[in-house]
C-alpha positions, 0 to 999 in steps of 0.5 A: 537504510538509505538515511543517517541514524544518530545513534546515543545509545550501545552499538551492538557487536553482534546484529538483530536479524529481523529476517523478513526484510534482510535486515541487521539492526545495530541499535535501538535508534535503528530498531526504532526506525524500522518499525516508525517506518514499517510498522505493518511489517512488526508481527509476533517475531519479534517477541521473542527471547533470543530478542530480547537477550540480545537487546539484554547482552548485546545493548546492556538495556538490562532493566528493558528487557526485563520489562519486555520479558514479563510482557511477553510472559503474560502475552501481552498485545503485540502494541504494548510489547512494540511500544516498550521498545520503541520507548526504550532509546528517546529516538521517537516523539510521544506523539510518533509512539502513539501513531506507531502503537496505534498502528500495530493494533490494528492489525495486529488482530488480522491475517497475514494476508490482511496485513500484506492487503493493508501496506499495500494500500499504503503504499498505494495511498503515497502514491507509490503505484507499482510498490502497491502492485508487486504488494499486491500481487505478492499476496496472490500468488497465494490466491488459494489460500484466502477466501473469496472476497478478500482476494476480489478486494485484492483484485479491486486495489490492484484494478485501481493502481493499475487505472492510476498509472492509465494501464486499463487493460490489465484494470480491466482483467483486475475489476472484473477478477474483483467482482466475480468475487466479491460481488461488490457494485464498487468494482463492477462500476470500476470495471466499467469505468475502466473499460469505457476509458479503455474507448473498446465500444463492443468490449464494454457492452459486452460486459454490460450485457454479462453482467446486467447492467441497467440502461440507466447506470450504462448512461450515466458511467458514460456521461461520466467518462465523455465528461472527464474525455472533453476536459481540458486536463486530458486535452492539455496531457495529450497535448504533453505527449504530443510535444515530449514525443516530437521534442528532445530540445526540451525534454526536462521541462516537457516531463516536469508539465507532462508529470503535473498535468498527469499527477493532476488528472489522477487527483481531480478524476478518481473514478475508481476507489480501493476498498479497505479492509 
């Protein structure tokens, strides 16, 4: 798991295998850690007879197993079942357990694709943009099984991730597909912002005509991006790019400056905002 987990309770001889994660779990502490850090991956498959028997026979958690059986037989919601598991070993604090249960409750009535989108959104929010892109593209691999509106929103967020990485051509393609599917005004505006940032005037004008953008909105977007391109942050960004390309002696220092200025640009000039479910 990448971290050392202190286990006070029993260690199983035979692990419980979490198929979606490809992960063997040997203790309640490991399980609590996994659930806390991956609440968007938890689904009803954990409410199985096999899991309850593993708790009982491998970890000796007979009382917890009995209570979980009652919850399972009573068709209790997933977040209550997960909460009882988390309360079994004391690895998490009460506030952490509450937070985890609330997160699971938020998604337990959503479709698998919606849950995956939420997970991608959380990766996006944490700045893990490449991971978010993989998550969004994974969902879109089954695009035909999803509603057009949801597909549009996923393409929109994929475009936002690409735009924050300054891959504007990819972002343009995503926003175009997003607007065709969801007809959101935000997707159209993000498309125009990305087009303007790519500095392809003819392509910008072609999309203005394609989607019948008013002259007022067109000029507003052009003015906002022009203001951004003349900002001190963008000018500094260009300067550090030149320095990084031509100077290898202080490469680590320049890379640090590059990262700082890039983060500042992304934080303060985020024209394109992702959608939420």
